[in-house]
C-alpha positions in Angstrom: 59.2 85.5 122.2 60.9 83.1 124.5 60.9 83.8 128.4 64.1 85.4 129.6 65.1 85.2 133.2 66.3 88.6 134.4 66.4 87.9 138.1 65.9 85.1 140.7 65.4 84.9 144.4 63.8 83.2 147.2 60.8 84.3 149.3 60.1 83.1 152.8 58.3 83.9 156.0 61.4 83.7 158.1 64.7 85.6 157.9 67.0 83.6 155.7 70.5 82.8 156.6 73.2 84.8 154.6 73.9 83.2 151.3 77.3 82.0 150.5 79.7 84.9 149.9 77.3 87.3 151.8 78.7 87.2 155.3 78.4 91.1 155.6 75.3 93.0 154.8 75.2 95.1 152.7 77.8 93.4 150.6 81.3 94.8 150.8 82.2 97.0 147.8 78.7 97.4 146.9 77.3 100.9 146.2 74.1 102.1 147.5 71.4 103.0 144.9 68.9 105.7 145.8 65.4 104.3 145.6 63.6 107.0 147.6 61.6 108.2 144.6 61.6 105.0 142.6 57.9 104.3 142.7 57.2 108.0 141.7 59.6 107.7 138.8 57.9 104.4 137.7 54.4 106.1 137.9 55.5 109.0 135.6 56.4 106.3 133.1 53.0 104.7 133.3 53.7 101.7 135.8 51.4 101.8 138.7 52.2 99.8 141.8 49.8 99.7 144.6 50.9 99.8 148.3 51.4 96.1 148.7 53.8 96.0 145.6 56.0 98.8 146.8 58.3 96.7 149.1 61.7 97.7 147.8 63.5 99.2 150.9 67.2 99.3 149.8 69.3 98.5 146.7 73.0 98.0 146.3 75.1 97.5 143.1 78.4 95.7 142.7 79.5 95.4 139.2 76.9 93.6 137.3 75.3 92.3 140.6 72.3 93.9 142.2 71.3 93.2 145.9 68.0 94.3 147.4 66.1 94.4 150.6 62.4 93.8 150.0 59.6 93.6 152.5 55.8 93.6 152.7 54.4 96.6 154.1 53.2 96.4 157.7 49.9 94.9 158.2 50.1 92.8 154.9 52.1 89.9 156.3 49.1 88.1 157.5 47.3 88.3 154.3 50.2 87.2 152.0 
């Protein structure tokens, strides 16, 4: 089957400037999504993510758009 892009983003070592249309964070009219037990839910479905891959901190949804804050766990930045 051909690859399908489901998301795109940019990673960087420094805090990025706000993207066009995102002068307010979290985005206006976006609704917060509870991710407090996300990794437990994924584990129950057979997806195992180690601590380094549990970087999702916050998520908001606005229509069909999803916005997220993702960060490496403390102590992992140097080895990334």
